[in-house]
N, C-alpha and C positions, 0 to 999 in steps of 0.2 A: 408540506414537505420540509425536510431538514437534510441537506442544506436548502436554503431559500434562494431563488433567483431574483424575483421582483416583488411577489406578493406573499405575505405570511398569512396563512389561513388559521383562524382561531375558532374552535368549537367549544362552547361552554354549556353544560347542563346545570340548571339550578332549580330548586324546588319551588321558588316563588320569585315574582318580579322584583328587580332591584337594578341599581346602576353599578357600573364597574369602571375602573380605570386601567388601561393597558399602558404600561410605561416600558420603553425600550432604552437600555443603557449600553454604551460601548464598553470595551475592555478596561477603560480607565475609570468607569463609573459615571461618566458624563451622560446625562439624559439627552437622547437624540430624537425621541418621538414620544408624544403622549396622545392617546386616543381615548375618548369617553365612549362607553357602551351603555345602552339601555337594554337590560336583559329582561326577557319575558320568562314566565314559568316554563320549564322543561328545556328545550333545545334552542341554542342561539349560535349563529355563525356570523363572522365578520372577516374582512380582509384588511390587512395593514400594508400600505405601499412602502416597500423598502428600496425601491429603485434608486433613489437619490443617495443612499448610504454607501460608503466604501465597503469593499469586501472585508470580511473578518467575522469575529465571534461577538454576538450580542446577547444580553440577558433580557428576557421578556418577563415582566412582573405584572400579574393581574390581581388587583385588590378591590374591595368594595367597602371596607370599614365595618363590615358586619360578619366577619368570619371567613370570607373568601380571600385566600392568600396563596397564589400559585406562582412558581418561578421555574423557568426552563431556559437553557441556553440554546441559541440557534446560530447556525453558520450561514453567512451570506456569501455566495459565490458570484 
């Protein structure tokens, strides 16, 4: 959901198994959370706990160094 209350749900579809890094930054660009994911072929789901973060807008960046590069802003209320 966007806005996020406590848990950010992440769904990723990938054609083959790989690893990925989820990096969350605040409005100033400071990294506030990093999560490593081991992705299997097809569908993957994970949750990132944002409960300890202050309300505001955050940028979620998901990368794997092999072509996966996704960014989206989320609001935490």
